mmCIF file of the N, C-alpha and C atoms, coordinates in Angstrom:
data_MODEL
# 
_entry.id   MODEL 
# 
loop_
_atom_site.group_PDB 
_atom_site.id 
_atom_site.type_symbol 
_atom_site.label_atom_id 
_atom_site.label_alt_id 
_atom_site.label_comp_id 
_atom_site.label_asym_id 
_atom_site.label_entity_id 
_atom_site.label_seq_id 
_atom_site.pdbx_PDB_ins_code 
_atom_site.Cartn_x 
_atom_site.Cartn_y 
_atom_site.Cartn_z 
_atom_site.occupancy 
_atom_site.B_iso_or_equiv 
_atom_site.pdbx_formal_charge 
_atom_site.auth_seq_id 
_atom_site.auth_comp_id 
_atom_site.auth_asym_id 
_atom_site.auth_atom_id 
_atom_site.pdbx_PDB_model_num 
ATOM 1   N N  . ASN A 1 1  ? 46.013 58.214 -61.230 1.00 0.00 ? 1  ASN A N  1 
ATOM 2   C CA . ASN A 1 1  ? 45.681 57.072 -60.336 1.00 0.00 ? 1  ASN A CA 1 
ATOM 3   C C  . ASN A 1 1  ? 44.082 56.812 -60.464 1.00 0.00 ? 1  ASN A C  1 
ATOM 4   N N  . SER A 1 2  ? 43.394 57.395 -61.378 1.00 0.00 ? 2  SER A N  1 
ATOM 5   C CA . SER A 1 2  ? 42.068 57.064 -61.663 1.00 0.00 ? 2  SER A CA 1 
ATOM 6   C C  . SER A 1 2  ? 41.786 57.475 -62.968 1.00 0.00 ? 2  SER A C  1 
ATOM 7   N N  . SER A 1 3  ? 40.435 57.283 -63.529 1.00 0.00 ? 3  SER A N  1 
ATOM 8   C CA . SER A 1 3  ? 39.853 57.777 -64.755 1.00 0.00 ? 3  SER A CA 1 
ATOM 9   C C  . SER A 1 3  ? 38.464 57.427 -64.776 1.00 0.00 ? 3  SER A C  1 
ATOM 10  N N  . MET A 1 4  ? 37.853 58.189 -65.463 1.00 0.00 ? 4  MET A N  1 
ATOM 11  C CA . MET A 1 4  ? 36.332 58.171 -65.523 1.00 0.00 ? 4  MET A CA 1 
ATOM 12  C C  . MET A 1 4  ? 36.279 57.155 -66.850 1.00 0.00 ? 4  MET A C  1 
ATOM 13  N N  . VAL A 1 5  ? 35.183 56.129 -66.612 1.00 0.00 ? 5  VAL A N  1 
ATOM 14  C CA . VAL A 1 5  ? 35.003 55.365 -67.777 1.00 0.00 ? 5  VAL A CA 1 
ATOM 15  C C  . VAL A 1 5  ? 33.380 55.512 -68.014 1.00 0.00 ? 5  VAL A C  1 
ATOM 16  N N  . SER A 1 6  ? 33.294 55.597 -69.210 1.00 0.00 ? 6  SER A N  1 
ATOM 17  C CA . SER A 1 6  ? 31.708 56.263 -69.656 1.00 0.00 ? 6  SER A CA 1 
ATOM 18  C C  . SER A 1 6  ? 31.397 54.769 -70.683 1.00 0.00 ? 6  SER A C  1 
ATOM 19  N N  . PRO A 1 7  ? 30.503 53.984 -70.250 1.00 0.00 ? 7  PRO A N  1 
ATOM 20  C CA . PRO A 1 7  ? 29.862 52.830 -71.176 1.00 0.00 ? 7  PRO A CA 1 
ATOM 21  C C  . PRO A 1 7  ? 29.648 53.297 -72.503 1.00 0.00 ? 7  PRO A C  1 
ATOM 22  N N  . ARG A 1 8  ? 29.452 54.615 -72.779 1.00 0.00 ? 8  ARG A N  1 
ATOM 23  C CA . ARG A 1 8  ? 28.852 55.102 -74.006 1.00 0.00 ? 8  ARG A CA 1 
ATOM 24  C C  . ARG A 1 8  ? 30.122 55.088 -75.006 1.00 0.00 ? 8  ARG A C  1 
ATOM 25  N N  . GLU A 1 9  ? 31.480 55.255 -74.561 1.00 0.00 ? 9  GLU A N  1 
ATOM 26  C CA . GLU A 1 9  ? 32.739 55.168 -75.046 1.00 0.00 ? 9  GLU A CA 1 
ATOM 27  C C  . GLU A 1 9  ? 33.502 53.928 -75.180 1.00 0.00 ? 9  GLU A C  1 
ATOM 28  N N  . VAL A 1 10 ? 33.031 52.933 -74.226 1.00 0.00 ? 10 VAL A N  1 
ATOM 29  C CA . VAL A 1 10 ? 33.439 51.874 -74.172 1.00 0.00 ? 10 VAL A CA 1 
ATOM 30  C C  . VAL A 1 10 ? 32.768 50.898 -75.231 1.00 0.00 ? 10 VAL A C  1 
ATOM 31  N N  . PHE A 1 11 ? 31.528 51.180 -75.447 1.00 0.00 ? 11 PHE A N  1 
ATOM 32  C CA . PHE A 1 11 ? 30.915 50.302 -76.230 1.00 0.00 ? 11 PHE A CA 1 
ATOM 33  C C  . PHE A 1 11 ? 30.349 51.001 -77.932 1.00 0.00 ? 11 PHE A C  1 
ATOM 34  N N  . LYS A 1 12 ? 31.070 52.126 -77.967 1.00 0.00 ? 12 LYS A N  1 
ATOM 35  C CA . LYS A 1 12 ? 30.720 52.859 -79.130 1.00 0.00 ? 12 LYS A CA 1 
ATOM 36  C C  . LYS A 1 12 ? 31.411 51.883 -80.364 1.00 0.00 ? 12 LYS A C  1 
ATOM 37  N N  . THR A 1 13 ? 32.637 51.509 -80.396 1.00 0.00 ? 13 THR A N  1 
ATOM 38  C CA . THR A 1 13 ? 33.097 50.788 -81.268 1.00 0.00 ? 13 THR A CA 1 
ATOM 39  C C  . THR A 1 13 ? 32.529 49.530 -81.474 1.00 0.00 ? 13 THR A C  1 
ATOM 40  N N  . ALA A 1 14 ? 32.275 48.941 -80.544 1.00 0.00 ? 14 ALA A N  1 
ATOM 41  C CA . ALA A 1 14 ? 31.558 47.598 -80.607 1.00 0.00 ? 14 ALA A CA 1 
ATOM 42  C C  . ALA A 1 14 ? 30.241 47.568 -81.126 1.00 0.00 ? 14 ALA A C  1 
ATOM 43  N N  . ILE A 1 15 ? 29.522 48.767 -81.222 1.00 0.00 ? 15 ILE A N  1 
ATOM 44  C CA . ILE A 1 15 ? 28.366 49.149 -81.581 1.00 0.00 ? 15 ILE A CA 1 
ATOM 45  C C  . ILE A 1 15 ? 28.345 49.337 -83.102 1.00 0.00 ? 15 ILE A C  1 
ATOM 46  N N  . MET A 1 16 ? 29.602 50.052 -83.615 1.00 0.00 ? 16 MET A N  1 
ATOM 47  C CA . MET A 1 16 ? 29.806 50.349 -84.866 1.00 0.00 ? 16 MET A CA 1 
ATOM 48  C C  . MET A 1 16 ? 30.175 49.190 -85.527 1.00 0.00 ? 16 MET A C  1 
ATOM 49  N N  . GLN A 1 17 ? 30.912 48.249 -85.111 1.00 0.00 ? 17 GLN A N  1 
ATOM 50  C CA . GLN A 1 17 ? 31.294 47.091 -85.738 1.00 0.00 ? 17 GLN A CA 1 
ATOM 51  C C  . GLN A 1 17 ? 30.277 45.904 -85.438 1.00 0.00 ? 17 GLN A C  1 
ATOM 52  N N  . ASN A 1 18 ? 29.009 46.191 -85.248 1.00 0.00 ? 18 ASN A N  1 
ATOM 53  C CA . ASN A 1 18 ? 28.067 45.120 -84.758 1.00 0.00 ? 18 ASN A CA 1 
ATOM 54  C C  . ASN A 1 18 ? 28.777 43.959 -83.785 1.00 0.00 ? 18 ASN A C  1 
ATOM 55  N N  . ALA A 1 19 ? 29.446 44.132 -82.922 1.00 0.00 ? 19 ALA A N  1 
ATOM 56  C CA . ALA A 1 19 ? 29.885 43.178 -82.248 1.00 0.00 ? 19 ALA A CA 1 
ATOM 57  C C  . ALA A 1 19 ? 29.127 42.352 -81.363 1.00 0.00 ? 19 ALA A C  1 
ATOM 58  N N  . ALA A 1 20 ? 29.320 41.162 -81.176 1.00 0.00 ? 20 ALA A N  1 
ATOM 59  C CA . ALA A 1 20 ? 28.374 40.646 -80.220 1.00 0.00 ? 20 ALA A CA 1 
ATOM 60  C C  . ALA A 1 20 ? 28.902 40.450 -78.752 1.00 0.00 ? 20 ALA A C  1 
ATOM 61  N N  . SER A 1 21 ? 30.369 40.798 -78.579 1.00 0.00 ? 21 SER A N  1 
ATOM 62  C CA . SER A 1 21 ? 31.043 40.690 -77.407 1.00 0.00 ? 21 SER A CA 1 
ATOM 63  C C  . SER A 1 21 ? 32.197 41.402 -77.334 1.00 0.00 ? 21 SER A C  1 
ATOM 64  N N  . ILE A 1 22 ? 32.578 41.781 -76.186 1.00 0.00 ? 22 ILE A N  1 
ATOM 65  C CA . ILE A 1 22 ? 33.938 42.650 -76.044 1.00 0.00 ? 22 ILE A CA 1 
ATOM 66  C C  . ILE A 1 22 ? 35.011 42.169 -74.772 1.00 0.00 ? 22 ILE A C  1 
ATOM 67  N N  . ILE A 1 23 ? 35.979 42.373 -74.715 1.00 0.00 ? 23 ILE A N  1 
ATOM 68  C CA . ILE A 1 23 ? 36.832 42.016 -73.747 1.00 0.00 ? 23 ILE A CA 1 
ATOM 69  C C  . ILE A 1 23 ? 37.400 43.396 -73.117 1.00 0.00 ? 23 ILE A C  1 
ATOM 70  N N  . ILE A 1 24 ? 37.454 43.742 -72.049 1.00 0.00 ? 24 ILE A N  1 
ATOM 71  C CA . ILE A 1 24 ? 37.647 45.210 -71.656 1.00 0.00 ? 24 ILE A CA 1 
ATOM 72  C C  . ILE A 1 24 ? 39.006 44.871 -70.764 1.00 0.00 ? 24 ILE A C  1 
ATOM 73  N N  . ALA A 1 25 ? 40.206 45.816 -71.087 1.00 0.00 ? 25 ALA A N  1 
ATOM 74  C CA . ALA A 1 25 ? 41.425 45.902 -70.432 1.00 0.00 ? 25 ALA A CA 1 
ATOM 75  C C  . ALA A 1 25 ? 41.918 47.221 -70.045 1.00 0.00 ? 25 ALA A C  1 
ATOM 76  N N  . HIS A 1 26 ? 42.551 47.276 -69.131 1.00 0.00 ? 26 HIS A N  1 
ATOM 77  C CA . HIS A 1 26 ? 43.371 48.672 -68.647 1.00 0.00 ? 26 HIS A CA 1 
ATOM 78  C C  . HIS A 1 26 ? 44.543 48.304 -68.007 1.00 0.00 ? 26 HIS A C  1 
ATOM 79  N N  . ASN A 1 27 ? 45.603 49.158 -67.764 1.00 0.00 ? 27 ASN A N  1 
ATOM 80  C CA . ASN A 1 27 ? 46.705 48.982 -67.188 1.00 0.00 ? 27 ASN A CA 1 
ATOM 81  C C  . ASN A 1 27 ? 46.762 49.536 -65.859 1.00 0.00 ? 27 ASN A C  1 
ATOM 82  N N  . HIS A 1 28 ? 47.592 48.810 -64.811 1.00 0.00 ? 28 HIS A N  1 
ATOM 83  C CA . HIS A 1 28 ? 48.046 49.342 -63.763 1.00 0.00 ? 28 HIS A CA 1 
ATOM 84  C C  . HIS A 1 28 ? 49.504 49.615 -63.580 1.00 0.00 ? 28 HIS A C  1 
ATOM 85  N N  . PRO A 1 29 ? 49.896 50.807 -63.830 1.00 0.00 ? 29 PRO A N  1 
ATOM 86  C CA . PRO A 1 29 ? 51.290 51.310 -63.966 1.00 0.00 ? 29 PRO A CA 1 
ATOM 87  C C  . PRO A 1 29 ? 52.192 50.875 -62.642 1.00 0.00 ? 29 PRO A C  1 
ATOM 88  N N  . SER A 1 30 ? 51.518 50.479 -61.642 1.00 0.00 ? 30 SER A N  1 
ATOM 89  C CA . SER A 1 30 ? 52.166 50.302 -60.295 1.00 0.00 ? 30 SER A CA 1 
ATOM 90  C C  . SER A 1 30 ? 52.640 48.797 -60.280 1.00 0.00 ? 30 SER A C  1 
ATOM 91  N N  . SER A 1 31 ? 52.192 47.984 -61.365 1.00 0.00 ? 31 SER A N  1 
ATOM 92  C CA . SER A 1 31 ? 52.567 46.635 -61.331 1.00 0.00 ? 31 SER A CA 1 
ATOM 93  C C  . SER A 1 31 ? 51.637 45.732 -60.356 1.00 0.00 ? 31 SER A C  1 
ATOM 94  N N  . ASP A 1 32 ? 50.972 46.296 -59.581 1.00 0.00 ? 32 ASP A N  1 
ATOM 95  C CA . ASP A 1 32 ? 50.037 45.640 -58.806 1.00 0.00 ? 32 ASP A CA 1 
ATOM 96  C C  . ASP A 1 32 ? 48.529 45.363 -59.433 1.00 0.00 ? 32 ASP A C  1 
ATOM 97  N N  . VAL A 1 33 ? 48.422 44.331 -59.962 1.00 0.00 ? 33 VAL A N  1 
ATOM 98  C CA . VAL A 1 33 ? 47.145 43.926 -60.978 1.00 0.00 ? 33 VAL A CA 1 
ATOM 99  C C  . VAL A 1 33 ? 45.984 43.614 -60.059 1.00 0.00 ? 33 VAL A C  1 
ATOM 100 N N  . GLU A 1 34 ? 46.016 43.706 -58.476 1.00 0.00 ? 34 GLU A N  1 
ATOM 101 C CA . GLU A 1 34 ? 44.914 43.384 -57.712 1.00 0.00 ? 34 GLU A CA 1 
ATOM 102 C C  . GLU A 1 34 ? 43.694 44.504 -58.171 1.00 0.00 ? 34 GLU A C  1 
ATOM 103 N N  . PRO A 1 35 ? 42.578 44.135 -58.427 1.00 0.00 ? 35 PRO A N  1 
ATOM 104 C CA . PRO A 1 35 ? 41.555 45.105 -58.718 1.00 0.00 ? 35 PRO A CA 1 
ATOM 105 C C  . PRO A 1 35 ? 41.173 45.870 -57.592 1.00 0.00 ? 35 PRO A C  1 
ATOM 106 N N  . SER A 1 36 ? 40.890 47.299 -57.767 1.00 0.00 ? 36 SER A N  1 
ATOM 107 C CA . SER A 1 36 ? 40.485 48.195 -56.854 1.00 0.00 ? 36 SER A CA 1 
ATOM 108 C C  . SER A 1 36 ? 38.904 48.151 -56.783 1.00 0.00 ? 36 SER A C  1 
ATOM 109 N N  . PRO A 1 37 ? 38.359 48.475 -55.629 1.00 0.00 ? 37 PRO A N  1 
ATOM 110 C CA . PRO A 1 37 ? 36.632 48.757 -55.663 1.00 0.00 ? 37 PRO A CA 1 
ATOM 111 C C  . PRO A 1 37 ? 36.238 49.371 -56.762 1.00 0.00 ? 37 PRO A C  1 
ATOM 112 N N  . GLU A 1 38 ? 36.870 50.411 -57.067 1.00 0.00 ? 38 GLU A N  1 
ATOM 113 C CA . GLU A 1 38 ? 36.377 51.062 -58.420 1.00 0.00 ? 38 GLU A CA 1 
ATOM 114 C C  . GLU A 1 38 ? 36.588 50.362 -59.544 1.00 0.00 ? 38 GLU A C  1 
ATOM 115 N N  . ASP A 1 39 ? 37.513 49.301 -59.825 1.00 0.00 ? 39 ASP A N  1 
ATOM 116 C CA . ASP A 1 39 ? 37.600 48.672 -60.977 1.00 0.00 ? 39 ASP A CA 1 
ATOM 117 C C  . ASP A 1 39 ? 36.532 47.511 -61.086 1.00 0.00 ? 39 ASP A C  1 
ATOM 118 N N  . ILE A 1 40 ? 36.196 46.953 -59.849 1.00 0.00 ? 40 ILE A N  1 
ATOM 119 C CA . ILE A 1 40 ? 35.018 46.079 -59.740 1.00 0.00 ? 40 ILE A CA 1 
ATOM 120 C C  . ILE A 1 40 ? 33.729 46.592 -60.032 1.00 0.00 ? 40 ILE A C  1 
ATOM 121 N N  . GLU A 1 41 ? 33.549 48.002 -59.464 1.00 0.00 ? 41 GLU A N  1 
ATOM 122 C CA . GLU A 1 41 ? 32.279 48.611 -59.737 1.00 0.00 ? 41 GLU A CA 1 
ATOM 123 C C  . GLU A 1 41 ? 32.098 49.009 -61.085 1.00 0.00 ? 41 GLU A C  1 
ATOM 124 N N  . VAL A 1 42 ? 33.027 49.398 -61.719 1.00 0.00 ? 42 VAL A N  1 
ATOM 125 C CA . VAL A 1 42 ? 33.210 49.664 -63.265 1.00 0.00 ? 42 VAL A CA 1 
ATOM 126 C C  . VAL A 1 42 ? 32.742 48.637 -64.143 1.00 0.00 ? 42 VAL A C  1 
ATOM 127 N N  . THR A 1 43 ? 33.338 47.308 -63.678 1.00 0.00 ? 43 THR A N  1 
ATOM 128 C CA . THR A 1 43 ? 33.052 46.072 -64.404 1.00 0.00 ? 43 THR A CA 1 
ATOM 129 C C  . THR A 1 43 ? 31.670 45.912 -64.546 1.00 0.00 ? 43 THR A C  1 
ATOM 130 N N  . LYS A 1 44 ? 31.058 45.909 -63.193 1.00 0.00 ? 44 LYS A N  1 
ATOM 131 C CA . LYS A 1 44 ? 29.538 45.750 -62.993 1.00 0.00 ? 44 LYS A CA 1 
ATOM 132 C C  . LYS A 1 44 ? 28.827 46.414 -63.998 1.00 0.00 ? 44 LYS A C  1 
ATOM 133 N N  . ARG A 1 45 ? 29.048 47.920 -63.822 1.00 0.00 ? 45 ARG A N  1 
ATOM 134 C CA . ARG A 1 45 ? 28.505 48.705 -64.557 1.00 0.00 ? 45 ARG A CA 1 
ATOM 135 C C  . ARG A 1 45 ? 28.445 48.423 -66.102 1.00 0.00 ? 45 ARG A C  1 
ATOM 136 N N  . LEU A 1 46 ? 29.618 48.093 -66.382 1.00 0.00 ? 46 LEU A N  1 
ATOM 137 C CA . LEU A 1 46 ? 29.939 47.765 -68.101 1.00 0.00 ? 46 LEU A CA 1 
ATOM 138 C C  . LEU A 1 46 ? 29.098 46.392 -68.482 1.00 0.00 ? 46 LEU A C  1 
ATOM 139 N N  . VAL A 1 47 ? 29.005 45.536 -67.585 1.00 0.00 ? 47 VAL A N  1 
ATOM 140 C CA . VAL A 1 47 ? 28.469 44.159 -67.727 1.00 0.00 ? 47 VAL A CA 1 
ATOM 141 C C  . VAL A 1 47 ? 26.967 44.762 -67.852 1.00 0.00 ? 47 VAL A C  1 
ATOM 142 N N  . GLU A 1 48 ? 26.536 45.210 -67.054 1.00 0.00 ? 48 GLU A N  1 
ATOM 143 C CA . GLU A 1 48 ? 24.887 45.744 -66.988 1.00 0.00 ? 48 GLU A CA 1 
ATOM 144 C C  . GLU A 1 48 ? 24.632 46.538 -68.224 1.00 0.00 ? 48 GLU A C  1 
ATOM 145 N N  . SER A 1 49 ? 25.324 47.341 -68.635 1.00 0.00 ? 49 SER A N  1 
ATOM 146 C CA . SER A 1 49 ? 25.150 48.067 -69.927 1.00 0.00 ? 49 SER A CA 1 
ATOM 147 C C  . SER A 1 49 ? 25.365 47.227 -71.101 1.00 0.00 ? 49 SER A C  1 
ATOM 148 N N  . GLY A 1 50 ? 26.380 46.231 -71.146 1.00 0.00 ? 50 GLY A N  1 
ATOM 149 C CA . GLY A 1 50 ? 26.301 45.347 -72.118 1.00 0.00 ? 50 GLY A CA 1 
ATOM 150 C C  . GLY A 1 50 ? 25.027 44.457 -72.360 1.00 0.00 ? 50 GLY A C  1 
ATOM 151 N N  . GLN A 1 51 ? 24.434 44.152 -71.378 1.00 0.00 ? 51 GLN A N  1 
ATOM 152 C CA . GLN A 1 51 ? 23.264 43.349 -71.420 1.00 0.00 ? 51 GLN A CA 1 
ATOM 153 C C  . GLN A 1 51 ? 22.141 44.166 -71.934 1.00 0.00 ? 51 GLN A C  1 
ATOM 154 N N  . LEU A 1 52 ? 22.011 45.372 -71.427 1.00 0.00 ? 52 LEU A N  1 
ATOM 155 C CA . LEU A 1 52 ? 21.076 46.237 -72.322 1.00 0.00 ? 52 LEU A CA 1 
ATOM 156 C C  . LEU A 1 52 ? 21.176 46.277 -73.779 1.00 0.00 ? 52 LEU A C  1 
ATOM 157 N N  . LEU A 1 53 ? 22.493 46.247 -74.132 1.00 0.00 ? 53 LEU A N  1 
ATOM 158 C CA . LEU A 1 53 ? 22.771 46.558 -75.568 1.00 0.00 ? 53 LEU A CA 1 
ATOM 159 C C  . LEU A 1 53 ? 22.916 45.226 -76.317 1.00 0.00 ? 53 LEU A C  1 
ATOM 160 N N  . GLY A 1 54 ? 22.829 44.073 -75.688 1.00 0.00 ? 54 GLY A N  1 
ATOM 161 C CA . GLY A 1 54 ? 23.098 42.765 -76.245 1.00 0.00 ? 54 GLY A CA 1 
ATOM 162 C C  . GLY A 1 54 ? 24.527 42.460 -76.820 1.00 0.00 ? 54 GLY A C  1 
ATOM 163 N N  . ILE A 1 55 ? 25.301 43.374 -76.052 1.00 0.00 ? 55 ILE A N  1 
ATOM 164 C CA . ILE A 1 55 ? 26.756 42.910 -76.225 1.00 0.00 ? 55 ILE A CA 1 
ATOM 165 C C  . ILE A 1 55 ? 27.399 42.277 -74.943 1.00 0.00 ? 55 ILE A C  1 
ATOM 166 N N  . GLU A 1 56 ? 27.769 41.012 -74.885 1.00 0.00 ? 56 GLU A N  1 
ATOM 167 C CA . GLU A 1 56 ? 28.350 40.420 -73.818 1.00 0.00 ? 56 GLU A CA 1 
ATOM 168 C C  . GLU A 1 56 ? 29.880 40.819 -73.474 1.00 0.00 ? 56 GLU A C  1 
ATOM 169 N N  . VAL A 1 57 ? 30.081 41.091 -72.052 1.00 0.00 ? 57 VAL A N  1 
ATOM 170 C CA . VAL A 1 57 ? 31.494 41.487 -71.698 1.00 0.00 ? 57 VAL A CA 1 
ATOM 171 C C  . VAL A 1 57 ? 32.081 40.224 -71.355 1.00 0.00 ? 57 VAL A C  1 
ATOM 172 N N  . LEU A 1 58 ? 32.910 39.614 -72.027 1.00 0.00 ? 58 LEU A N  1 
ATOM 173 C CA . LEU A 1 58 ? 33.635 38.313 -71.709 1.00 0.00 ? 58 LEU A CA 1 
ATOM 174 C C  . LEU A 1 58 ? 34.406 38.426 -70.638 1.00 0.00 ? 58 LEU A C  1 
ATOM 175 N N  . ASP A 1 59 ? 35.355 39.540 -70.452 1.00 0.00 ? 59 ASP A N  1 
ATOM 176 C CA . ASP A 1 59 ? 36.388 39.490 -69.483 1.00 0.00 ? 59 ASP A CA 1 
ATOM 177 C C  . ASP A 1 59 ? 36.735 40.901 -69.465 1.00 0.00 ? 59 ASP A C  1 
ATOM 178 N N  . HIS A 1 60 ? 37.197 41.352 -68.179 1.00 0.00 ? 60 HIS A N  1 
ATOM 179 C CA . HIS A 1 60 ? 37.908 42.534 -67.940 1.00 0.00 ? 60 HIS A CA 1 
ATOM 180 C C  . HIS A 1 60 ? 39.263 42.149 -67.407 1.00 0.00 ? 60 HIS A C  1 
ATOM 181 N N  . LEU A 1 61 ? 40.302 42.645 -68.081 1.00 0.00 ? 61 LEU A N  1 
ATOM 182 C CA . LEU A 1 61 ? 41.603 42.163 -67.920 1.00 0.00 ? 61 LEU A CA 1 
ATOM 183 C C  . LEU A 1 61 ? 42.543 43.391 -67.213 1.00 0.00 ? 61 LEU A C  1 
ATOM 184 N N  . ILE A 1 62 ? 43.074 43.317 -66.055 1.00 0.00 ? 62 ILE A N  1 
ATOM 185 C CA . ILE A 1 62 ? 44.208 44.259 -65.723 1.00 0.00 ? 62 ILE A CA 1 
ATOM 186 C C  . ILE A 1 62 ? 45.559 43.731 -65.973 1.00 0.00 ? 62 ILE A C  1 
ATOM 187 N N  . VAL A 1 63 ? 46.227 44.853 -66.569 1.00 0.00 ? 63 VAL A N  1 
ATOM 188 C CA . VAL A 1 63 ? 47.602 44.239 -66.875 1.00 0.00 ? 63 VAL A CA 1 
ATOM 189 C C  . VAL A 1 63 ? 48.593 45.279 -66.432 1.00 0.00 ? 63 VAL A C  1 
ATOM 190 N N  . SER A 1 64 ? 49.927 44.630 -66.276 1.00 0.00 ? 64 SER A N  1 
ATOM 191 C CA . SER A 1 64 ? 51.240 45.573 -65.857 1.00 0.00 ? 64 SER A CA 1 
ATOM 192 C C  . SER A 1 64 ? 52.219 45.024 -66.614 1.00 0.00 ? 64 SER A C  1 
ATOM 193 N N  . ASN A 1 65 ? 53.379 45.088 -66.285 1.00 0.00 ? 65 ASN A N  1 
ATOM 194 C CA . ASN A 1 65 ? 54.700 44.997 -67.176 1.00 0.00 ? 65 ASN A CA 1 
ATOM 195 C C  . ASN A 1 65 ? 54.630 43.416 -67.250 1.00 0.00 ? 65 ASN A C  1 
ATOM 196 N N  . HIS A 1 66 ? 54.377 42.608 -66.365 1.00 0.00 ? 66 HIS A N  1 
ATOM 197 C CA . HIS A 1 66 ? 54.862 41.040 -66.542 1.00 0.00 ? 66 HIS A CA 1 
ATOM 198 C C  . HIS A 1 66 ? 53.749 40.140 -66.218 1.00 0.00 ? 66 HIS A C  1 
ATOM 199 N N  . ARG A 1 67 ? 52.758 40.887 -65.661 1.00 0.00 ? 67 ARG A N  1 
ATOM 200 C CA . ARG A 1 67 ? 51.443 40.030 -65.141 1.00 0.00 ? 67 ARG A CA 1 
ATOM 201 C C  . ARG A 1 67 ? 50.285 40.552 -65.556 1.00 0.00 ? 67 ARG A C  1 
ATOM 202 N N  . TYR A 1 68 ? 49.159 39.940 -65.409 1.00 0.00 ? 68 TYR A N  1 
ATOM 203 C CA . TYR A 1 68 ? 47.857 40.091 -65.595 1.00 0.00 ? 68 TYR A CA 1 
ATOM 204 C C  . TYR A 1 68 ? 46.894 39.544 -64.862 1.00 0.00 ? 68 TYR A C  1 
ATOM 205 N N  . LEU A 1 69 ? 45.583 40.162 -64.555 1.00 0.00 ? 69 LEU A N  1 
ATOM 206 C CA . LEU A 1 69 ? 44.631 39.231 -63.863 1.00 0.00 ? 69 LEU A CA 1 
ATOM 207 C C  . LEU A 1 69 ? 43.226 39.489 -64.497 1.00 0.00 ? 69 LEU A C  1 
ATOM 208 N N  . SER A 1 70 ? 42.559 38.332 -64.706 1.00 0.00 ? 70 SER A N  1 
ATOM 209 C CA . SER A 1 70 ? 41.386 38.299 -65.191 1.00 0.00 ? 70 SER A CA 1 
ATOM 210 C C  . SER A 1 70 ? 40.207 38.364 -64.196 1.00 0.00 ? 70 SER A C  1 
ATOM 211 N N  . LEU A 1 71 ? 39.292 39.400 -64.234 1.00 0.00 ? 71 LEU A N  1 
ATOM 212 C CA . LEU A 1 71 ? 38.134 39.568 -63.183 1.00 0.00 ? 71 LEU A CA 1 
ATOM 213 C C  . LEU A 1 71 ? 37.178 38.497 -63.434 1.00 0.00 ? 71 LEU A C  1 
ATOM 214 N N  . ARG A 1 72 ? 37.098 37.796 -64.735 1.00 0.00 ? 72 ARG A N  1 
ATOM 215 C CA . ARG A 1 72 ? 36.281 36.688 -64.658 1.00 0.00 ? 72 ARG A CA 1 
ATOM 216 C C  . ARG A 1 72 ? 36.904 35.460 -63.964 1.00 0.00 ? 72 ARG A C  1 
ATOM 217 N N  . GLU A 1 73 ? 38.117 35.147 -64.261 1.00 0.00 ? 73 GLU A N  1 
ATOM 218 C CA . GLU A 1 73 ? 38.780 34.136 -63.396 1.00 0.00 ? 73 GLU A CA 1 
ATOM 219 C C  . GLU A 1 73 ? 38.793 34.273 -62.023 1.00 0.00 ? 73 GLU A C  1 
ATOM 220 N N  . LYS A 1 74 ? 38.836 35.431 -61.508 1.00 0.00 ? 74 LYS A N  1 
ATOM 221 C CA . LYS A 1 74 ? 38.895 35.561 -60.015 1.00 0.00 ? 74 LYS A CA 1 
ATOM 222 C C  . LYS A 1 74 ? 37.382 35.711 -59.487 1.00 0.00 ? 74 LYS A C  1 
ATOM 223 N N  . GLY A 1 75 ? 36.559 35.641 -60.251 1.00 0.00 ? 75 GLY A N  1 
ATOM 224 C CA . GLY A 1 75 ? 35.075 35.529 -59.868 1.00 0.00 ? 75 GLY A CA 1 
ATOM 225 C C  . GLY A 1 75 ? 34.255 36.914 -59.451 1.00 0.00 ? 75 GLY A C  1 
ATOM 226 N N  . PHE A 1 76 ? 35.113 38.131 -60.206 1.00 0.00 ? 76 PHE A N  1 
ATOM 227 C CA . PHE A 1 76 ? 34.257 39.234 -60.110 1.00 0.00 ? 76 PHE A CA 1 
ATOM 228 C C  . PHE A 1 76 ? 32.964 39.502 -61.085 1.00 0.00 ? 76 PHE A C  1 
ATOM 229 N N  . MET A 1 77 ? 32.982 38.672 -61.941 1.00 0.00 ? 77 MET A N  1 
ATOM 230 C CA . MET A 1 77 ? 31.937 38.663 -63.114 1.00 0.00 ? 77 MET A CA 1 
ATOM 231 C C  . MET A 1 77 ? 31.170 37.529 -63.176 1.00 0.00 ? 77 MET A C  1 
ATOM 232 N N  . VAL A 1 78 ? 29.926 37.684 -62.814 1.00 0.00 ? 78 VAL A N  1 
ATOM 233 C CA . VAL A 1 78 ? 28.952 36.683 -62.739 1.00 0.00 ? 78 VAL A CA 1 
ATOM 234 C C  . VAL A 1 78 ? 27.953 36.696 -63.760 1.00 0.00 ? 78 VAL A C  1 
# 
């Protein structure tokens, strides 16, 4: 029901590939795609980290069996 997210690990491959931007995604096995307060906080931390690195976070998607939610579309990413 939770997992630690390290910006270092999230951006590692993007840095190695000289990426200008990334899209982050994770699943909610419960089929409820509503973001938790932790999802929103992690997204903010990753966006800030990406700004420091010069790698834009385009979106953070939450997926389940037949649904998804875009944190950018829902206004959680400014």
